[in-house]
Each structure stands twice: as structure tokens, then as C-alpha cells.
C-alpha positions as CSV (number, residue, x, y, z in Angstrom):
1,X,-13.4,2.6,5.8
2,X,-17.2,3.1,6.0
3,X,-18.0,0.3,3.5
4,X,-15.7,-2.2,5.4
5,X,-17.1,-1.1,8.7
6,X,-20.7,-1.6,7.5
7,X,-19.9,-5.0,6.1
8,X,-18.2,-6.0,9.4
9,X,-21.2,-4.8,11.5
10,X,-23.6,-6.8,9.3
11,X,-21.8,-10.1,10.1
12,X,-22.8,-12.5,12.9
13,X,-20.5,-13.1,15.9
14,X,-18.1,-16.1,16.2
15,X,-17.2,-18.0,19.4
16,X,-13.5,-18.1,20.5
17,X,-13.4,-21.9,20.3
18,X,-14.4,-21.8,16.7
19,X,-11.2,-19.8,16.0
20,X,-8.8,-22.6,17.1
21,X,-6.5,-23.6,14.3
22,X,-4.3,-22.1,11.6
23,X,-5.6,-19.3,9.4
24,X,-4.2,-17.5,6.4
25,X,-4.9,-13.8,6.1
26,X,-5.2,-10.9,3.7
27,X,-6.0,-7.2,4.2
28,X,-9.2,-5.7,3.1
29,X,-8.4,-2.2,1.6
30,X,-10.2,0.5,3.5
31,X,-7.8,3.5,3.5
32,X,-6.0,2.4,6.7
33,X,-2.2,3.2,6.8
34,X,-1.5,-0.6,7.1
35,X,-3.3,-1.5,3.8
36,X,-0.9,-3.6,1.8
37,X,1.9,-3.4,4.4
38,X,1.5,-6.9,5.9
39,X,1.2,-8.6,2.6
40,X,4.3,-6.8,1.3
41,X,6.2,-8.1,4.4
42,X,5.2,-11.7,3.8
43,X,2.3,-12.0,6.3
44,X,0.8,-15.5,6.4
45,X,-1.9,-15.2,9.1
46,X,-2.6,-16.3,12.6
47,X,-2.7,-19.5,14.8
48,X,-5.1,-19.9,17.6
49,X,-4.4,-22.7,20.2
50,X,-6.9,-24.7,22.4
51,X,-5.7,-22.9,25.5
52,X,-6.9,-19.6,24.0
53,X,-3.4,-18.2,23.3
54,X,-2.4,-16.9,19.9
55,X,0.5,-16.6,17.5
56,X,-0.8,-13.2,16.4
57,X,1.4,-12.6,13.4
58,X,2.7,-15.5,11.4
59,X,5.1,-14.6,8.5
60,X,6.5,-16.8,5.8
61,X,10.1,-17.8,6.2
62,X,11.1,-19.3,2.9
63,X,8.5,-21.5,1.0
64,X,7.5,-24.0,3.7
65,X,8.2,-22.4,7.1
66,X,6.1,-20.0,9.2
67,X,7.7,-17.8,11.9
68,X,5.7,-16.2,14.7
69,X,6.6,-12.5,15.2
70,X,6.2,-10.7,18.6
71,X,4.3,-7.5,17.9
72,X,5.7,-6.0,21.1
73,X,9.1,-5.7,19.3
74,X,7.6,-3.5,16.6
75,X,7.4,0.2,17.2
76,X,3.7,0.6,16.5
77,X,3.4,4.4,16.4
78,X,6.5,4.6,14.2
79,X,5.1,2.0,11.8
80,X,1.8,4.0,11.6
81,X,3.7,7.2,10.9
82,X,6.0,5.8,8.2
83,X,3.5,3.3,6.8
84,X,4.3,4.1,3.1
85,X,7.7,2.7,3.6
86,X,6.1,-0.6,4.6
87,X,4.9,-1.2,1.1
88,X,8.3,-0.8,-0.5
89,X,10.8,-3.5,-1.7
90,X,13.4,-2.1,0.7
91,X,11.1,-2.7,3.7
92,X,10.4,-6.2,2.5
93,X,14.1,-7.0,2.3
94,X,14.9,-5.4,5.6
95,X,12.0,-7.2,7.3
96,X,13.1,-10.6,6.0
97,X,16.5,-9.9,7.4
98,X,15.1,-8.8,10.8
99,X,12.5,-11.5,11.2
100,X,14.6,-13.8,13.4
101,X,15.2,-10.9,15.8
102,X,11.4,-10.2,16.0
103,X,10.6,-13.9,16.6
104,X,8.1,-14.6,19.4
105,X,9.2,-17.1,22.1
106,X,5.6,-18.3,22.4
107,X,2.0,-17.1,21.9
108,X,1.7,-13.3,22.2
109,X,-2.0,-12.7,22.5
110,X,-5.2,-14.1,24.2
111,X,-8.4,-15.1,22.6
112,X,-11.6,-14.2,24.4
113,X,-15.2,-12.9,24.0
114,X,-15.4,-9.1,23.9
115,X,-18.0,-6.6,22.9
116,X,-17.3,-4.4,19.9
117,X,-20.0,-1.9,18.8
118,X,-22.6,-3.7,20.9
119,X,-21.9,-7.2,19.6
120,X,-20.1,-9.8,21.7
121,X,-17.8,-12.0,19.6
122,X,-14.3,-13.5,19.5
123,X,-11.5,-11.0,20.0
124,X,-7.7,-11.3,20.2
125,X,-6.0,-9.1,22.7
126,X,-2.3,-8.5,22.2
127,X,0.0,-8.9,25.2
128,X,2.5,-6.2,24.4
129,X,0.6,-3.7,22.2
130,X,-2.6,-1.7,22.7
131,X,-4.3,-3.7,19.9
132,X,-7.4,-5.8,19.8
133,X,-8.6,-7.8,16.7
134,X,-12.3,-8.3,16.7
135,X,-13.8,-11.1,14.6
136,X,-17.1,-11.8,12.8
137,X,-18.1,-14.8,10.7
138,X,-18.2,-14.5,7.0
139,X,-19.0,-18.2,6.4
140,X,-17.9,-21.6,7.7
141,X,-14.2,-21.1,6.7
142,X,-13.7,-17.4,6.8
143,X,-13.9,-14.6,9.3
144,X,-13.5,-10.9,9.0
145,X,-11.2,-9.0,11.4
146,X,-11.2,-5.5,12.6
147,X,-8.0,-4.4,14.2
148,X,-8.3,-1.5,16.6
149,X,-5.5,0.4,18.3
150,X,-6.1,2.3,21.5
151,X,-5.9,6.0,20.9
152,X,-6.4,5.7,17.1
153,X,-9.9,5.8,15.5
154,X,-8.8,4.1,12.3
155,X,-9.7,0.4,11.9
156,X,-7.6,-2.0,9.8
157,X,-9.8,-4.7,8.2
158,X,-8.7,-8.1,7.2
159,X,-10.0,-11.6,6.3
160,X,-8.9,-14.9,7.7
161,X,-9.5,-18.3,6.0
162,X,-9.1,-21.5,7.8
163,X,-6.2,-23.7,6.7
164,X,-6.5,-27.5,6.8
165,X,-3.4,-28.7,8.7
166,X,-2.0,-32.1,7.7
């Protein structure tokens, strides 16, 4: 985790308006319990709207379709406790079956400027979970994210890359 945290801290801030659009994501292995879990479950990325609302978790549904998931429907503490199961084939099958029930009825997070470790940058605050994703710029098309959970000192790191929408 220290290497990823150092890399994150070395990056410049990003403005919330620069986040607007569709982004594909991938985890950055750092020893967090969620390393590899989202990818196993078919995570695509995030979508940020001009009104500063966010589809926080977009998953693939088939080859061409994306489905927004409401994180408030996911038992976070249970997911952290049994994280190893999240990397199994059984979890992948079960999640694909349950996706429709987890579907969000609209954006489930807000995009704003927040300070993290002394640097003000874009951050996504989840509506129904004690989670904040902090962002820093890697280059013109990529940002690094640091997901923090209130009451848990571990940080999940990920990268987002802008997707050109047709």
C-alpha cells in the first residue's frame, strides 16, 4: 500500500469538471482486500455527469451494455470480511445473477472538491455508503483513485481512463 500511496500523493490534483464523462477502471494491487474483486465481478468503471452526480459503479451486462449498481445495496462490512470469495468463479456467477437487483435507479454519488492528505482535488462521495473516492491526475486521459472507507485505514487504489463516447 505504501508504494501506491506515495504514487498517489505525488500526482497533481484534478478539478471535478474534468471528470465529466465515461471512464473505464482497473484496480491497482496494493494489498487491499478488494484487490481483484471488482475486476472478477465485471466492473467497467464510472460515469460522471455535468450536474456533478455519478454512476459510481458501472458493471458489464453482456458484451455491449453497462449497468449502474447501487453500492448502498451491497453489505460493505460483509464484503470486506469475506473478500476472498469475491475473487472466485462462484462469486462472479452469483453477482451476474444478482446484478439486476442491485441496479441503481439513478446516480448514487456526488462529485465535489475535497481535501485528502492536504491536497484539494476532485472526490466522489457515495450517497449510501461511508465511502469517498479521491482522484489525482496521471495524464490527460487517466486519473488515479484512492477509495477510503470511514472507520477503515486501508485504501483501495484504482486507475480510471477516459472512454470516448460515440
